[in-house]
Backbone atoms as SQL, in Angstrom:
CREATE TABLE atoms (id INTEGER PRIMARY KEY, chain TEXT, resi INTEGER, resn TEXT, atom TEXT, x REAL, y REAL, z REAL);
INSERT INTO atoms VALUES
  (1, 'A', 1, 'MET', 'N', -26.794, 29.204, -6.212),
  (2, 'A', 1, 'MET', 'CA', -25.892, 29.138, -5.097),
  (3, 'A', 1, 'MET', 'C', -26.039, 27.804, -4.357),
  (4, 'A', 2, 'TRP', 'N', -27.271, 27.352, -4.168),
  (5, 'A', 2, 'TRP', 'CA', -27.484, 26.085, -3.463),
  (6, 'A', 2, 'TRP', 'C', -26.896, 24.927, -4.251),
  (7, 'A', 3, 'LEU', 'N', -26.890, 25.026, -5.587),
  (8, 'A', 3, 'LEU', 'CA', -26.301, 23.966, -6.408),
  (9, 'A', 3, 'LEU', 'C', -24.791, 23.893, -6.181),
  (10, 'A', 4, 'LEU', 'N', -24.139, 25.035, -6.064),
  (11, 'A', 4, 'LEU', 'CA', -22.704, 25.071, -5.811),
  (12, 'A', 4, 'LEU', 'C', -22.396, 24.457, -4.443),
  (13, 'A', 5, 'ALA', 'N', -23.194, 24.784, -3.440),
  (14, 'A', 5, 'ALA', 'CA', -22.985, 24.220, -2.100),
  (15, 'A', 5, 'ALA', 'C', -23.174, 22.711, -2.114),
  (16, 'A', 6, 'LEU', 'N', -24.165, 22.229, -2.838),
  (17, 'A', 6, 'LEU', 'CA', -24.415, 20.799, -2.956),
  (18, 'A', 6, 'LEU', 'C', -23.238, 20.100, -3.632),
  (19, 'A', 7, 'LEU', 'N', -22.725, 20.684, -4.706),
  (20, 'A', 7, 'LEU', 'CA', -21.592, 20.111, -5.430),
  (21, 'A', 7, 'LEU', 'C', -20.348, 20.059, -4.549),
  (22, 'A', 8, 'ILE', 'N', -20.065, 21.125, -3.821),
  (23, 'A', 8, 'ILE', 'CA', -18.899, 21.152, -2.938),
  (24, 'A', 8, 'ILE', 'C', -19.046, 20.096, -1.848),
  (25, 'A', 9, 'GLY', 'N', -20.224, 19.982, -1.279),
  (26, 'A', 9, 'GLY', 'CA', -20.459, 18.970, -0.248),
  (27, 'A', 9, 'GLY', 'C', -20.274, 17.561, -0.773),
  (28, 'A', 10, 'ALA', 'N', -20.758, 17.301, -1.983),
  (29, 'A', 10, 'ALA', 'CA', -20.621, 15.969, -2.582),
  (30, 'A', 10, 'ALA', 'C', -19.167, 15.638, -2.854),
  (31, 'A', 11, 'LEU', 'N', -18.427, 16.603, -3.371),
  (32, 'A', 11, 'LEU', 'CA', -17.011, 16.365, -3.664),
  (33, 'A', 11, 'LEU', 'C', -16.208, 16.168, -2.387),
  (34, 'A', 12, 'ALA', 'N', -16.497, 16.896, -1.347),
  (35, 'A', 12, 'ALA', 'CA', -15.777, 16.743, -0.082),
  (36, 'A', 12, 'ALA', 'C', -16.009, 15.358, 0.498),
  (37, 'A', 13, 'GLY', 'N', -17.214, 14.853, 0.422),
  (38, 'A', 13, 'GLY', 'CA', -17.514, 13.510, 0.919),
  (39, 'A', 13, 'GLY', 'C', -16.793, 12.447, 0.131),
  (40, 'A', 14, 'THR', 'N', -16.726, 12.611, -1.174),
  (41, 'A', 14, 'THR', 'CA', -16.042, 11.647, -2.032),
  (42, 'A', 14, 'THR', 'C', -14.547, 11.628, -1.739),
  (43, 'A', 15, 'ALA', 'N', -13.941, 12.785, -1.569),
  (44, 'A', 15, 'ALA', 'CA', -12.504, 12.844, -1.298),
  (45, 'A', 15, 'ALA', 'C', -12.183, 12.179, 0.033),
  (46, 'A', 16, 'GLY', 'N', -12.988, 12.416, 1.036),
  (47, 'A', 16, 'GLY', 'CA', -12.743, 11.795, 2.330),
  (48, 'A', 16, 'GLY', 'C', -12.885, 10.298, 2.274),
  (49, 'A', 17, 'ALA', 'N', -13.876, 9.808, 1.566),
  (50, 'A', 17, 'ALA', 'CA', -14.099, 8.368, 1.464),
  (51, 'A', 17, 'ALA', 'C', -12.984, 7.704, 0.673),
  (52, 'A', 18, 'HIS', 'N', -12.460, 8.386, -0.325),
  (53, 'A', 18, 'HIS', 'CA', -11.425, 7.803, -1.174),
  (54, 'A', 18, 'HIS', 'C', -10.179, 7.456, -0.365),
  (55, 'A', 19, 'HIS', 'N', -9.851, 8.265, 0.627),
  (56, 'A', 19, 'HIS', 'CA', -8.633, 8.041, 1.385),
  (57, 'A', 19, 'HIS', 'C', -8.888, 7.336, 2.714),
  (58, 'A', 20, 'SER', 'N', -9.977, 6.632, 2.809),
  (59, 'A', 20, 'SER', 'CA', -10.296, 5.893, 4.014),
  (60, 'A', 20, 'SER', 'C', -9.344, 4.703, 4.163),
  (61, 'A', 21, 'PHE', 'N', -8.981, 4.422, 5.408),
  (62, 'A', 21, 'PHE', 'CA', -8.135, 3.272, 5.703),
  (63, 'A', 21, 'PHE', 'C', -8.956, 2.158, 6.335),
  (64, 'A', 22, 'ALA', 'N', -10.278, 2.264, 6.246),
  (65, 'A', 22, 'ALA', 'CA', -11.181, 1.332, 6.926),
  (66, 'A', 22, 'ALA', 'C', -11.031, -0.106, 6.450),
  (67, 'A', 23, 'MET', 'N', -10.567, -0.321, 5.221),
  (68, 'A', 23, 'MET', 'CA', -10.461, -1.692, 4.716),
  (69, 'A', 23, 'MET', 'C', -9.257, -2.443, 5.268),
  (70, 'A', 24, 'TYR', 'N', -8.354, -1.704, 5.943),
  (71, 'A', 24, 'TYR', 'CA', -7.174, -2.319, 6.543),
  (72, 'A', 24, 'TYR', 'C', -7.369, -2.445, 8.051),
  (73, 'A', 25, 'ASP', 'N', -6.782, -3.475, 8.634),
  (74, 'A', 25, 'ASP', 'CA', -6.808, -3.634, 10.086),
  (75, 'A', 25, 'ASP', 'C', -5.574, -2.933, 10.647),
  (76, 'A', 26, 'ALA', 'N', -5.742, -1.664, 11.003),
  (77, 'A', 26, 'ALA', 'CA', -4.626, -0.846, 11.469),
  (78, 'A', 26, 'ALA', 'C', -4.119, -1.271, 12.843),
  (79, 'A', 27, 'SER', 'N', -4.841, -2.166, 13.514),
  (80, 'A', 27, 'SER', 'CA', -4.374, -2.646, 14.818),
  (81, 'A', 27, 'SER', 'C', -3.318, -3.743, 14.665),
  (82, 'A', 28, 'LYS', 'N', -3.094, -4.193, 13.426),
  (83, 'A', 28, 'LYS', 'CA', -2.126, -5.265, 13.167),
  (84, 'A', 28, 'LYS', 'C', -1.116, -4.827, 12.116),
  (85, 'A', 29, 'ILE', 'N', 0.119, -5.268, 12.306),
  (86, 'A', 29, 'ILE', 'CA', 1.139, -5.123, 11.271),
  (87, 'A', 29, 'ILE', 'C', 1.651, -6.524, 10.973),
  (88, 'A', 30, 'VAL', 'N', 1.565, -6.905, 9.711),
  (89, 'A', 30, 'VAL', 'CA', 2.010, -8.213, 9.253),
  (90, 'A', 30, 'VAL', 'C', 3.293, -8.019, 8.461),
  (91, 'A', 31, 'THR', 'N', 4.276, -8.875, 8.683),
  (92, 'A', 31, 'THR', 'CA', 5.529, -8.837, 7.925),
  (93, 'A', 31, 'THR', 'C', 5.543, -10.000, 6.944),
  (94, 'A', 32, 'VAL', 'N', 5.802, -9.680, 5.675),
  (95, 'A', 32, 'VAL', 'CA', 5.795, -10.673, 4.606),
  (96, 'A', 32, 'VAL', 'C', 7.122, -10.595, 3.855),
  (97, 'A', 33, 'ASP', 'N', 7.816, -11.728, 3.733),
  (98, 'A', 33, 'ASP', 'CA', 9.042, -11.813, 2.933),
  (99, 'A', 33, 'ASP', 'C', 8.675, -12.432, 1.594),
  (100, 'A', 34, 'GLY', 'N', 9.010, -11.735, 0.512),
  (101, 'A', 34, 'GLY', 'CA', 8.630, -12.272, -0.791),
  (102, 'A', 34, 'GLY', 'C', 9.429, -11.683, -1.929),
  (103, 'A', 35, 'THR', 'N', 8.933, -11.968, -3.130),
  (104, 'A', 35, 'THR', 'CA', 9.556, -11.521, -4.370),
  (105, 'A', 35, 'THR', 'C', 8.568, -10.647, -5.130),
  (106, 'A', 36, 'VAL', 'N', 9.026, -9.473, -5.540),
  (107, 'A', 36, 'VAL', 'CA', 8.186, -8.558, -6.311),
  (108, 'A', 36, 'VAL', 'C', 7.878, -9.195, -7.664),
  (109, 'A', 37, 'VAL', 'N', 6.593, -9.271, -8.017),
  (110, 'A', 37, 'VAL', 'CA', 6.200, -9.757, -9.338),
  (111, 'A', 37, 'VAL', 'C', 5.637, -8.633, -10.191),
  (112, 'A', 38, 'SER', 'N', 5.189, -7.545, -9.545),
  (113, 'A', 38, 'SER', 'CA', 4.716, -6.380, -10.304),
  (114, 'A', 38, 'SER', 'C', 4.837, -5.130, -9.446),
  (115, 'A', 39, 'PHE', 'N', 5.014, -4.002, -10.129),
  (116, 'A', 39, 'PHE', 'CA', 5.091, -2.694, -9.480),
  (117, 'A', 39, 'PHE', 'C', 4.332, -1.736, -10.375),
  (118, 'A', 40, 'GLN', 'N', 3.074, -1.491, -10.043),
  (119, 'A', 40, 'GLN', 'CA', 2.188, -0.677, -10.878),
  (120, 'A', 40, 'GLN', 'C', 2.230, 0.771, -10.406),
  (121, 'A', 41, 'TRP', 'N', 2.953, 1.590, -11.126),
  (122, 'A', 41, 'TRP', 'CA', 3.140, 3.001, -10.805),
  (123, 'A', 41, 'TRP', 'C', 2.011, 3.789, -11.456),
  (124, 'A', 42, 'THR', 'N', 0.821, 3.714, -10.866),
  (125, 'A', 42, 'THR', 'CA', -0.363, 4.326, -11.455),
  (126, 'A', 42, 'THR', 'C', -1.182, 5.061, -10.403),
  (127, 'A', 43, 'ASN', 'N', -1.960, 6.034, -10.863),
  (128, 'A', 43, 'ASN', 'CA', -2.912, 6.728, -10.001),
  (129, 'A', 43, 'ASN', 'C', -4.201, 5.938, -9.947),
  (130, 'A', 44, 'PRO', 'N', -4.951, 5.944, -8.882),
  (131, 'A', 44, 'PRO', 'CA', -4.738, 6.790, -7.714),
  (132, 'A', 44, 'PRO', 'C', -3.799, 6.168, -6.682),
  (133, 'A', 45, 'HIS', 'N', -3.466, 4.868, -6.816),
  (134, 'A', 45, 'HIS', 'CA', -2.602, 4.207, -5.849),
  (135, 'A', 45, 'HIS', 'C', -1.596, 3.322, -6.557),
  (136, 'A', 46, 'VAL', 'N', -0.367, 3.349, -6.090),
  (137, 'A', 46, 'VAL', 'CA', 0.653, 2.419, -6.563),
  (138, 'A', 46, 'VAL', 'C', 0.358, 1.067, -5.904),
  (139, 'A', 47, 'VAL', 'N', 0.551, -0.010, -6.663),
  (140, 'A', 47, 'VAL', 'CA', 0.269, -1.350, -6.153),
  (141, 'A', 47, 'VAL', 'C', 1.478, -2.245, -6.402),
  (142, 'A', 48, 'ILE', 'N', 1.879, -2.974, -5.355),
  (143, 'A', 48, 'ILE', 'CA', 2.964, -3.952, -5.466),
  (144, 'A', 48, 'ILE', 'C', 2.341, -5.340, -5.423),
  (145, 'A', 49, 'GLY', 'N', 2.691, -6.186, -6.390),
  (146, 'A', 49, 'GLY', 'CA', 2.338, -7.598, -6.351),
  (147, 'A', 49, 'GLY', 'C', 3.537, -8.342, -5.795),
  (148, 'A', 50, 'LEU', 'N', 3.337, -9.077, -4.710),
  (149, 'A', 50, 'LEU', 'CA', 4.435, -9.752, -4.016),
  (150, 'A', 50, 'LEU', 'C', 4.102, -11.233, -3.878),
  (151, 'A', 51, 'MET', 'N', 4.955, -12.095, -4.382),
  (152, 'A', 51, 'MET', 'CA', 4.746, -13.538, -4.238),
  (153, 'A', 51, 'MET', 'C', 5.421, -13.978, -2.944),
  (154, 'A', 52, 'ALA', 'N', 4.605, -14.510, -2.037),
  (155, 'A', 52, 'ALA', 'CA', 5.112, -14.905, -0.717),
  (156, 'A', 52, 'ALA', 'C', 4.212, -15.988, -0.147),
  (157, 'A', 53, 'PRO', 'N', 4.732, -16.772, 0.803),
  (158, 'A', 53, 'PRO', 'CA', 3.895, -17.801, 1.411),
  (159, 'A', 53, 'PRO', 'C', 2.808, -17.171, 2.287),
  (160, 'A', 54, 'PRO', 'N', 1.688, -17.867, 2.448),
  (161, 'A', 54, 'PRO', 'CA', 0.659, -17.379, 3.375),
  (162, 'A', 54, 'PRO', 'C', 1.206, -17.357, 4.799),
  (163, 'A', 55, 'LEU', 'N', 0.565, -16.603, 5.685),
  (164, 'A', 55, 'LEU', 'CA', 1.062, -16.469, 7.060),
  (165, 'A', 55, 'LEU', 'C', 1.162, -17.806, 7.779),
  (166, 'A', 56, 'GLY', 'N', 0.270, -18.749, 7.470),
  (167, 'A', 56, 'GLY', 'CA', 0.308, -20.050, 8.124),
  (168, 'A', 56, 'GLY', 'C', 1.223, -21.043, 7.439),
  (169, 'A', 57, 'GLY', 'N', 1.947, -20.604, 6.419),
  (170, 'A', 57, 'GLY', 'CA', 2.809, -21.502, 5.648),
  (171, 'A', 57, 'GLY', 'C', 2.068, -22.040, 4.439),
  (172, 'A', 58, 'GLY', 'N', 2.782, -22.747, 3.587),
  (173, 'A', 58, 'GLY', 'CA', 2.181, -23.313, 2.392),
  (174, 'A', 58, 'GLY', 'C', 2.787, -22.752, 1.132),
  (175, 'A', 59, 'ALA', 'N', 2.143, -23.044, 0.012),
  (176, 'A', 59, 'ALA', 'CA', 2.639, -22.613, -1.295),
  (177, 'A', 59, 'ALA', 'C', 2.563, -21.089, -1.426),
  (178, 'A', 60, 'PRO', 'N', 3.544, -20.493, -2.107),
  (179, 'A', 60, 'PRO', 'CA', 3.512, -19.042, -2.309),
  (180, 'A', 60, 'PRO', 'C', 2.217, -18.602, -2.979),
  (181, 'A', 61, 'THR', 'N', 1.778, -17.412, -2.596),
  (182, 'A', 61, 'THR', 'CA', 0.564, -16.828, -3.142),
  (183, 'A', 61, 'THR', 'C', 0.821, -15.354, -3.440),
  (184, 'A', 62, 'LEU', 'N', -0.016, -14.756, -4.243),
  (185, 'A', 62, 'LEU', 'CA', 0.146, -13.356, -4.605),
  (186, 'A', 62, 'LEU', 'C', -0.455, -12.462, -3.532),
  (187, 'A', 63, 'TRP', 'N', 0.368, -11.584, -2.972),
  (188, 'A', 63, 'TRP', 'CA', -0.064, -10.586, -2.012),
  (189, 'A', 63, 'TRP', 'C', -0.191, -9.262, -2.760),
  (190, 'A', 64, 'THR', 'N', -1.271, -8.542, -2.525),
  (191, 'A', 64, 'THR', 'CA', -1.488, -7.240, -3.138),
  (192, 'A', 64, 'THR', 'C', -1.284, -6.168, -2.078),
  (193, 'A', 65, 'VAL', 'N', -0.309, -5.304, -2.308),
  (194, 'A', 65, 'VAL', 'CA', 0.047, -4.278, -1.330),
  (195, 'A', 65, 'VAL', 'C', -0.229, -2.911, -1.948),
  (196, 'A', 66, 'GLU', 'N', -1.128, -2.160, -1.318),
  (197, 'A', 66, 'GLU', 'CA', -1.496, -0.836, -1.817),
  (198, 'A', 66, 'GLU', 'C', -0.709, 0.249, -1.114),
  (199, 'A', 67, 'LEU', 'N', -0.261, 1.222, -1.905),
  (200, 'A', 67, 'LEU', 'CA', 0.456, 2.378, -1.389),
  (201, 'A', 67, 'LEU', 'C', -0.337, 3.630, -1.720),
  (202, 'A', 68, 'THR', 'N', 0.264, 4.769, -1.499),
  (203, 'A', 68, 'THR', 'CA', -0.346, 6.032, -1.858),
  (204, 'A', 68, 'THR', 'C', -0.107, 6.303, -3.347),
  (205, 'A', 69, 'SER', 'N', -0.337, 7.524, -3.777),
  (206, 'A', 69, 'SER', 'CA', -0.188, 7.887, -5.191),
  (207, 'A', 69, 'SER', 'C', 1.277, 8.041, -5.580),
  (208, 'A', 70, 'PRO', 'N', 1.567, 7.961, -6.903),
  (209, 'A', 70, 'PRO', 'CA', 2.944, 8.198, -7.362),
  (210, 'A', 70, 'PRO', 'C', 3.481, 9.563, -6.922),
  (211, 'A', 71, 'GLY', 'N', 2.635, 10.591, -6.927),
  (212, 'A', 71, 'GLY', 'CA', 3.083, 11.923, -6.521),
  (213, 'A', 71, 'GLY', 'C', 3.567, 11.951, -5.086),
  (214, 'A', 72, 'ASN', 'N', 2.800, 11.344, -4.190),
  (215, 'A', 72, 'ASN', 'CA', 3.214, 11.298, -2.785),
  (216, 'A', 72, 'ASN', 'C', 4.487, 10.484, -2.612),
  (217, 'A', 73, 'LEU', 'N', 4.588, 9.354, -3.308),
  (218, 'A', 73, 'LEU', 'CA', 5.792, 8.522, -3.194),
  (219, 'A', 73, 'LEU', 'C', 7.019, 9.231, -3.759),
  (220, 'A', 74, 'THR', 'N', 6.839, 9.984, -4.845),
  (221, 'A', 74, 'THR', 'CA', 7.947, 10.726, -5.435),
  (222, 'A', 74, 'THR', 'C', 8.533, 11.705, -4.420),
  (223, 'A', 75, 'ARG', 'N', 7.664, 12.363, -3.671),
  (224, 'A', 75, 'ARG', 'CA', 8.147, 13.287, -2.639),
  (225, 'A', 75, 'ARG', 'C', 8.919, 12.552, -1.554),
  (226, 'A', 76, 'GLY', 'N', 8.689, 11.246, -1.409),
  (227, 'A', 76, 'GLY', 'CA', 9.422, 10.440, -0.438),
  (228, 'A', 76, 'GLY', 'C', 10.647, 9.768, -1.024),
  (229, 'A', 77, 'GLY', 'N', 10.983, 10.072, -2.291),
  (230, 'A', 77, 'GLY', 'CA', 12.193, 9.543, -2.904),
  (231, 'A', 77, 'GLY', 'C', 11.993, 8.337, -3.813),
  (232, 'A', 78, 'TRP', 'N', 10.752, 7.864, -3.948),
  (233, 'A', 78, 'TRP', 'CA', 10.476, 6.730, -4.828),
  (234, 'A', 78, 'TRP', 'C', 10.468, 7.186, -6.289),
  (235, 'A', 79, 'THR', 'N', 10.724, 6.244, -7.205),
  (236, 'A', 79, 'THR', 'CA', 10.553, 6.475, -8.642),
  (237, 'A', 79, 'THR', 'C', 9.844, 5.262, -9.232),
  (238, 'A', 80, 'ARG', 'N', 9.481, 5.375, -10.492),
  (239, 'A', 80, 'ARG', 'CA', 8.805, 4.253, -11.159),
  (240, 'A', 80, 'ARG', 'C', 9.726, 3.046, -11.318),
  (241, 'A', 81, 'THR', 'N', 11.031, 3.228, -11.052),
  (242, 'A', 81, 'THR', 'CA', 11.980, 2.115, -11.160),
  (243, 'A', 81, 'THR', 'C', 12.544, 1.687, -9.804),
  (244, 'A', 82, 'THR', 'N', 11.939, 2.152, -8.724),
  (245, 'A', 82, 'THR', 'CA', 12.415, 1.779, -7.387),
  (246, 'A', 82, 'THR', 'C', 12.372, 0.271, -7.200),
  (247, 'A', 83, 'LEU', 'N', 11.325, -0.374, -7.709),
  (248, 'A', 83, 'LEU', 'CA', 11.182, -1.830, -7.624),
  (249, 'A', 83, 'LEU', 'C', 11.025, -2.407, -9.012),
  (250, 'A', 84, 'LYS', 'N', 11.477, -3.645, -9.165),
  (251, 'A', 84, 'LYS', 'CA', 11.275, -4.347, -10.439),
  (252, 'A', 84, 'LYS', 'C', 11.000, -5.815, -10.140),
  (253, 'A', 85, 'PRO', 'N', 10.319, -6.497, -11.047),
  (254, 'A', 85, 'PRO', 'CA', 10.058, -7.925, -10.835),
  (255, 'A', 85, 'PRO', 'C', 11.356, -8.677, -10.550),
  (256, 'A', 86, 'GLY', 'N', 11.284, -9.543, -9.553),
  (257, 'A', 86, 'GLY', 'CA', 12.454, -10.322, -9.147),
  (258, 'A', 86, 'GLY', 'C', 13.126, -9.784, -7.896),
  (259, 'A', 87, 'ASP', 'N', 12.863, -8.513, -7.560),
  (260, 'A', 87, 'ASP', 'CA', 13.441, -7.947, -6.346),
  (261, 'A', 87, 'ASP', 'C', 12.892, -8.674, -5.121),
  (262, 'A', 88, 'LYS', 'N', 13.753, -8.942, -4.169),
  (263, 'A', 88, 'LYS', 'CA', 13.351, -9.528, -2.887),
  (264, 'A', 88, 'LYS', 'C', 13.024, -8.382, -1.936),
  (265, 'A', 89, 'ALA', 'N', 12.054, -8.586, -1.065),
  (266, 'A', 89, 'ALA', 'CA', 11.671, -7.528, -0.137),
  (267, 'A', 89, 'ALA', 'C', 10.983, -8.103, 1.092),
  (268, 'A', 90, 'ARG', 'N', 11.148, -7.401, 2.188),
  (269, 'A', 90, 'ARG', 'CA', 10.386, -7.682, 3.411),
  (270, 'A', 90, 'ARG', 'C', 9.422, -6.505, 3.559),
  (271, 'A', 91, 'VAL', 'N', 8.134, -6.798, 3.502),
  (272, 'A', 91, 'VAL', 'CA', 7.111, -5.758, 3.533),
  (273, 'A', 91, 'VAL', 'C', 6.313, -5.855, 4.822),
  (274, 'A', 92, 'GLN', 'N', 6.137, -4.715, 5.444),
  (275, 'A', 92, 'GLN', 'CA', 5.225, -4.634, 6.579),
  (276, 'A', 92, 'GLN', 'C', 3.963, -3.947, 6.081),
  (277, 'A', 93, 'LEU', 'N', 2.815, -4.508, 6.462),
  (278, 'A', 93, 'LEU', 'CA', 1.546, -3.966, 5.989),
  (279, 'A', 93, 'LEU', 'C', 0.467, -4.132, 7.045),
  (280, 'A', 94, 'ASN', 'N', -0.558, -3.293, 6.920),
  (281, 'A', 94, 'ASN', 'CA', -1.779, -3.472, 7.698),
  (282, 'A', 94, 'ASN', 'C', -2.662, -4.373, 6.851),
  (283, 'A', 95, 'PRO', 'N', -2.994, -5.578, 7.339),
  (284, 'A', 95, 'PRO', 'CA', -3.697, -6.553, 6.494),
  (285, 'A', 95, 'PRO', 'C', -5.136, -6.137, 6.161),
  (286, 'A', 96, 'TRP', 'N', -5.616, -6.678, 5.044),
  (287, 'A', 96, 'TRP', 'CA', -7.020, -6.490, 4.676),
  (288, 'A', 96, 'TRP', 'C', -7.879, -7.068, 5.789),
  (289, 'A', 97, 'ARG', 'N', -8.952, -6.422, 6.112),
  (290, 'A', 97, 'ARG', 'CA', -9.875, -6.924, 7.138),
  (291, 'A', 97, 'ARG', 'C', -10.572, -8.210, 6.700),
  (292, 'A', 98, 'ASP', 'N', -10.723, -8.393, 5.382),
  (293, 'A', 98, 'ASP', 'CA', -11.468, -9.567, 4.899),
  (294, 'A', 98, 'ASP', 'C', -10.604, -10.818, 4.767),
  (295, 'A', 99, 'GLY', 'N', -9.330, -10.748, 5.159),
  (296, 'A', 99, 'GLY', 'CA', -8.480, -11.929, 5.176),
  (297, 'A', 99, 'GLY', 'C', -7.733, -12.236, 3.891),
  (298, 'A', 100, 'ARG', 'N', -7.978, -11.465, 2.822),
  (299, 'A', 100, 'ARG', 'CA', -7.223, -11.685, 1.588),
  (300, 'A', 100, 'ARG', 'C', -5.739, -11.422, 1.840),
  (301, 'A', 101, 'PRO', 'N', -4.845, -12.059, 1.078),
  (302, 'A', 101, 'PRO', 'CA', -3.413, -11.803, 1.248),
  (303, 'A', 101, 'PRO', 'C', -3.040, -10.424, 0.704),
  (304, 'A', 102, 'GLY', 'N', -2.692, -9.529, 1.598),
  (305, 'A', 102, 'GLY', 'CA', -2.328, -8.184, 1.190),
  (306, 'A', 102, 'GLY', 'C', -2.842, -7.167, 2.179),
  (307, 'A', 103, 'GLY', 'N', -2.722, -5.890, 1.786),
  (308, 'A', 103, 'GLY', 'CA', -3.209, -4.832, 2.636),
  (309, 'A', 103, 'GLY', 'C', -2.554, -3.504, 2.309),
  (310, 'A', 104, 'GLY', 'N', -2.539, -2.626, 3.299),
  (311, 'A', 104, 'GLY', 'CA', -1.993, -1.286, 3.143),
  (312, 'A', 104, 'GLY', 'C', -0.536, -1.218, 3.562),
  (313, 'A', 105, 'PHE', 'N', 0.277, -0.662, 2.707),
  (314, 'A', 105, 'PHE', 'CA', 1.720, -0.553, 2.915),
  (315, 'A', 105, 'PHE', 'C', 2.056, 0.234, 4.178),
  (316, 'A', 106, 'VAL', 'N', 3.007, -0.279, 4.953),
  (317, 'A', 106, 'VAL', 'CA', 3.557, 0.437, 6.103),
  (318, 'A', 106, 'VAL', 'C', 5.010, 0.794, 5.791),
  (319, 'A', 107, 'GLN', 'N', 5.836, -0.217, 5.503),
  (320, 'A', 107, 'GLN', 'CA', 7.217, 0.028, 5.083),
  (321, 'A', 107, 'GLN', 'C', 7.797, -1.225, 4.452),
  (322, 'A', 108, 'MET', 'N', 8.932, -1.057, 3.785),
  (323, 'A', 108, 'MET', 'CA', 9.587, -2.163, 3.092),
  (324, 'A', 108, 'MET', 'C', 11.084, -2.091, 3.356),
  (325, 'A', 109, 'THR', 'N', 11.688, -3.261, 3.582),
  (326, 'A', 109, 'THR', 'CA', 13.134, -3.345, 3.726),
  (327, 'A', 109, 'THR', 'C', 13.674, -4.179, 2.569),
  (328, 'A', 110, 'LEU', 'N', 14.652, -3.620, 1.872),
  (329, 'A', 110, 'LEU', 'CA', 15.276, -4.303, 0.742),
  (330, 'A', 110, 'LEU', 'C', 16.505, -5.064, 1.227),
  (331, 'A', 111, 'PRO', 'N', 16.985, -6.039, 0.444),
  (332, 'A', 111, 'PRO', 'CA', 18.140, -6.846, 0.871),
  (333, 'A', 111, 'PRO', 'C', 19.386, -6.028, 1.214),
  (334, 'A', 112, 'ASP', 'N', 19.543, -4.845, 0.603),
  (335, 'A', 112, 'ASP', 'CA', 20.720, -4.015, 0.899),
  (336, 'A', 112, 'ASP', 'C', 20.550, -3.197, 2.180),
  (337, 'A', 113, 'GLY', 'N', 19.408, -3.389, 2.876),
  (338, 'A', 113, 'GLY', 'CA', 19.170, -2.700, 4.134),
  (339, 'A', 113, 'GLY', 'C', 18.374, -1.413, 4.025),
  (340, 'A', 114, 'ARG', 'N', 18.159, -0.929, 2.782),
  (341, 'A', 114, 'ARG', 'CA', 17.367, 0.294, 2.629),
  (342, 'A', 114, 'ARG', 'C', 15.947, 0.054, 3.110),
  (343, 'A', 115, 'VAL', 'N', 15.412, 1.036, 3.821),
  (344, 'A', 115, 'VAL', 'CA', 14.026, 0.979, 4.282),
  (345, 'A', 115, 'VAL', 'C', 13.243, 2.034, 3.517),
  (346, 'A', 116, 'LEU', 'N', 12.205, 1.584, 2.827),
  (347, 'A', 116, 'LEU', 'CA', 11.351, 2.487, 2.058),
  (348, 'A', 116, 'LEU', 'C', 10.056, 2.695, 2.826),
  (349, 'A', 117, 'GLN', 'N', 9.638, 3.952, 2.919),
  (350, 'A', 117, 'GLN', 'CA', 8.396, 4.268, 3.582),
  (351, 'A', 117, 'GLN', 'C', 7.538, 5.134, 2.671),
  (352, 'A', 118, 'SER', 'N', 6.264, 5.151, 2.973),
  (353, 'A', 118, 'SER', 'CA', 5.326, 5.996, 2.254),
  (354, 'A', 118, 'SER', 'C', 5.292, 7.354, 2.946),
  (355, 'A', 119, 'THR', 'N', 4.962, 8.391, 2.223),
  (356, 'A', 119, 'THR', 'CA', 4.872, 9.712, 2.832),
  (357, 'A', 119, 'THR', 'C', 3.439, 10.074, 3.147),
  (358, 'A', 120, 'PHE', 'N', 2.507, 9.146, 3.023),
  (359, 'A', 120, 'PHE', 'CA', 1.096, 9.427, 3.188),
  (360, 'A', 120, 'PHE', 'C', 0.442, 8.346, 4.020),
  (361, 'A', 121, 'GLY', 'N', -0.526, 8.716, 4.801),
  (362, 'A', 121, 'GLY', 'CA', -1.272, 7.727, 5.552),
  (363, 'A', 121, 'GLY', 'C', -0.936, 7.780, 7.024),
  (364, 'A', 122, 'PRO', 'N', -1.590, 6.931, 7.788),
  (365, 'A', 122, 'PRO', 'CA', -1.344, 6.941, 9.233),
  (366, 'A', 122, 'PRO', 'C', 0.040, 6.409, 9.530),
  (367, 'A', 123, 'PRO', 'N', 0.624, 6.806, 10.654),
  (368, 'A', 123, 'PRO', 'CA', 1.951, 6.285, 11.002),
  (369, 'A', 123, 'PRO', 'C', 1.890, 4.790, 11.249),
  (370, 'A', 124, 'PRO', 'N', 3.022, 4.085, 11.105),
  (371, 'A', 124, 'PRO', 'CA', 3.026, 2.641, 11.313),
  (372, 'A', 124, 'PRO', 'C', 2.387, 2.252, 12.649),
  (373, 'A', 125, 'GLY', 'N', 1.527, 1.261, 12.581),
  (374, 'A', 125, 'GLY', 'CA', 0.894, 0.748, 13.779),
  (375, 'A', 125, 'GLY', 'C', -0.335, 1.517, 14.225),
  (376, 'A', 126, 'HIS', 'N', -0.768, 2.515, 13.443),
  (377, 'A', 126, 'HIS', 'CA', -1.935, 3.304, 13.837),
  (378, 'A', 126, 'HIS', 'C', -3.028, 3.175, 12.819);
């Protein structure tokens, strides 16, 4: 019985840590205009590669934007073909705390005006 309790406790800790937002600075929302170079529809997190200039200006660089899982996004209306390389997008994200270009997805606006949001995670700006 104690082994079962230990296993349940270990799994609960792992699940909580997996969905931590600690690596993002949730006190900031950064807006990035760029071009989609990749859309990885994979578990445990969908990842968008976005080529865009750094916040201070300069040559375009690759921004890595993490979203929730494909299952959660599907419930929000996304599909594996929602984005494709070459698509233009304005992405709002909570930046990485370590200063790398990228962070946690908040929302995206496409050139046709559609706004895409994630169905998982803290609300924008929190």
